[in-house]
Each structure stands twice: as C-alpha cells, then as structure tokens.
N, C-alpha and C positions, 0 to 999 in steps of 0.2 A: 227737234221736240226727243228726247226720249218719252218710249213705251212704257210709260210707269204700268201695263195692268201684267206687264212675261219678265219683265229682267228678273238677273239671279236675285229673291230674294228667300231664303234660310225661311223666315221669321213669316211671311207673307202666305209661302207653300204650307205649312205650319198650321196657320190661323186655318187656311181655307180648308185641310184635311179634317180636320179638328170641328169645325161649325158647317157640317156642307145643308143644312136650311137656310142657307145665307149665300148671297153672292158677292166674294170679299175681293179688293183692290186697295188699289195705290189710288189716290186723286191725282191733281197734275195741277200742279200753282200756274199762276197767273205767267213767270220767266220759262216754264217747260218741266222746274225741277218738279222732284215728285213728293206731295205731298202728304195730305193724311191718308191714315187708312181708314175705310170706307167698308160697312157690311149692308147691304137690301137683302131683306129678311123674303126669302121665297117658299118658307114653309111656317105656316102662322104656327105650329107644332113650337118653334123653333125659336121665337121671341112675341115683340109687342111691340115696339117700333119697325116701324117701316125701315127708318135709317139711323146707322149711328154712327159715327164719324169720332178720330180721337187721333191723338198727332201720332203713339206711334204704336206697338200694336200688344205690347203687354197689355195699355188702357183698354187695347179695343178687344181682348181677352179676357176683361174681367168683365170689360161693359157686356158683352158677350152670352158670360156667365150670370150675371146679373135677367139678361136677357131673360135666357132658358128656365131662371127660377120664378121670375116674372111669370110665364108663360104655361109655368104648372100652376103656377093660382095662388105662386109666394105672395110673398110685399109687393107692394107697389116700386116705395123706393129701398133701399139698401144703404141709405149713410143716416 
C-alpha cells in the first residue's frame, strides 16, 4: 500500500505551502491507490468548513480560496 501523505507530488507540496491554515494531504482509496485531495481546517481564520475534499489539486485550490473569502466575511457560496 502506498503512503499517500508524503509521496512526490509537487502540486500537493505547493498547496501545503500556500494554505498553512489547513492540514492538506491525499486520501487513500479502498485499493491503496491515491484518492482525493483533502484539507482539514486548523486555523479558523483560514476557512469555514472543517474539511473539504476535491478530486484534483486545482479544484482543491479553488475551494480553499473560496473558504478564505468566506472566512473573511464574504458570501457563503460563490457559484
């Protein structure tokens, strides 16, 4: 079974660097392969939802940007 928390993934590394208010990692699927990208809130100033999951790093980045906007008092939903 692969360790999905620390394998070589530049996009994951960049997300961790850009969003320090979240613990960010890659989940593991039932078959041991890498799953969704997950961000768990550790700083209430960085977001609103406790955990967000998206299938790829670009989608997680977009959601974390929405979370930051919401945490600053922005709109609840941006779509």
